C-alpha positions in Angstrom: -32.3 -18.2 -20.9 -34.0 -14.9 -20.2 -34.2 -15.7 -16.5 -30.5 -16.4 -16.4 -29.7 -13.0 -18.0 -32.0 -11.2 -15.5 -30.3 -13.0 -12.6 -26.9 -12.0 -13.9 -28.1 -8.4 -14.0 -29.7 -8.4 -10.6 -27.1 -10.5 -8.7 -24.5 -7.7 -8.4 -27.1 -5.4 -7.0 -28.2 -8.0 -4.4 -24.7 -8.7 -3.4 -23.9 -5.1 -2.9 -27.1 -4.6 -0.9 -26.2 -7.5 1.3 -22.7 -6.2 1.8 -21.1 -9.0 -0.1 -20.2 -7.1 -3.3 -16.8 -5.7 -4.1 -14.4 -3.9 -1.9 -16.5 -0.8 -1.3 -15.7 -0.8 2.5 -12.0 -1.2 1.9 -12.0 1.4 -0.9 -13.8 3.9 1.4 -11.4 3.1 4.3 -8.3 3.4 2.0 -9.6 6.8 0.7 -10.2 8.2 4.1 -6.9 6.9 5.6 -5.0 8.2 2.5 -6.4 11.7 3.2 -5.1 11.5 6.8 -1.7 10.4 5.6 -1.5 13.0 2.9 -2.1 15.7 5.4 0.6 14.2 7.6 3.0 14.0 4.7 2.4 17.7 3.8 2.9 18.7 7.4 6.1 16.7 7.7 7.5 18.1 4.5 6.9 21.6 6.0 9.1 20.9 9.0 12.5 22.5 9.0 15.3 19.9 9.5 17.5 20.9 12.4 20.8 22.5 11.7 21.9 22.9 15.3 21.2 21.5 18.7 18.6 24.2 19.3 16.6 23.1 16.3 16.3 19.5 17.4 13.5 20.0 20.0 11.2 21.9 17.7 11.7 19.3 15.0 11.0 16.4 17.4 8.0 18.2 18.8 6.6 19.0 15.4 7.1 15.4 14.2 5.4 14.1 17.4 2.4 16.4 16.9 2.0 15.2 13.3 2.3 11.6 14.3 -0.1 12.0 17.2 -2.7 13.7 15.1 -2.4 11.1 12.3 -2.5 8.2 14.7 -5.6 9.6 16.3 -7.3 10.3 13.0 -6.5 6.8 11.7 -7.7 5.2 14.9 -11.0 7.1 14.6 -11.8 5.6 11.2 -14.0 2.5 11.0 -12.1 -0.2 9.1 -13.9 -2.9 7.1 -15.1 -5.5 9.6 -13.3 -8.3 7.7 -10.0 -6.4 8.0 -10.4 -4.7 11.4 -8.4 -7.2 13.5 -5.5 -7.4 11.1 -5.3 -3.6 10.7 -5.4 -3.3 14.4 -2.7 -5.8 15.0 -0.4 -4.9 12.1 -0.8 -1.1 12.0 -3.0 0.7 14.5 -1.8 -0.8 17.8 1.9 -0.6 16.7 1.4 3.0 15.5 -0.2 4.0 18.9 2.8 2.4 20.6 5.2 4.3 18.3 3.5 7.6 19.3 3.9 6.7 23.0 7.6 6.0 22.3 7.8 9.3 20.6 6.4 11.1 23.6 9.0 9.5 25.8 11.7 10.4 23.3 10.5 14.0 23.1 10.7 14.2 26.9 14.4 12.9 26.7 15.2 15.5 24.0 13.6 18.2 26.2 15.7 17.1 29.2 18.9 17.1 27.1 18.3 20.8 26.3 21.1 22.0 24.0 23.7 19.5 25.3 25.2 18.4 21.9 26.6 15.1 23.3 23.3 14.0 24.9 21.4 15.0 21.7 23.8 13.1 19.5 23.3 10.0 21.6 19.5 10.5 21.4 19.6 10.8 17.6 20.9 7.3 17.5 18.1 6.1 19.8 15.1 7.6 18.0 12.0 5.5 17.8 11.4 3.4 14.7 8.4 2.1 13.0 9.7 -1.5 12.9 6.6 -2.8 14.8 4.3 -1.6 12.0 3.8 -3.9 9.1 4.6 -1.5 6.3 4.4 -4.1 3.6 0.9 -5.0 4.8 0.0 -1.3 4.6 1.3 -1.1 1.0 -0.5 -4.2 -0.1 -3.7 -2.9 1.4 -3.5 0.2 -0.8 -2.0 2.5 1.8 1.4 3.2 0.4 1.2 6.9 1.3 0.6 5.9 4.9 3.5 3.4 4.8 5.8 6.0 3.4 4.9 8.6 6.0 5.1 6.2 8.9 8.4 4.6 7.8 11.1 6.0 10.0 14.0 4.0 8.4 14.8 6.6 5.8 
């Protein structure tokens, strides 16, 4: 009986040392990714919504800068090995694609200048995060990131 109690006390330590204990890697990843997304959220909240055609370009450029930085910072994190492929497929690759779409969109906004009709048409064509699995992000513990990335609202 004493041996069983000792094993029960030592087993969690062994599992942790061998990498099999708990979700430490996921917790660390979620903490780091959440920091990235909180910075992006703060920066996005500081942007001034455009009230005229002249304000659209600075708003788009600011949004793109925030998204580019956040995407790069998230891509630089090391995800837990067991989750890496799924995070890559459901979040990181689609987010990188969204940033690329954002760059092309910003170029179109730039080319439109202050032409209200062209800008109005572009507003209806803005990139969306539909390729990013926001529900997966939320279930993984990255609700802040999902909220920041979600362009539907």
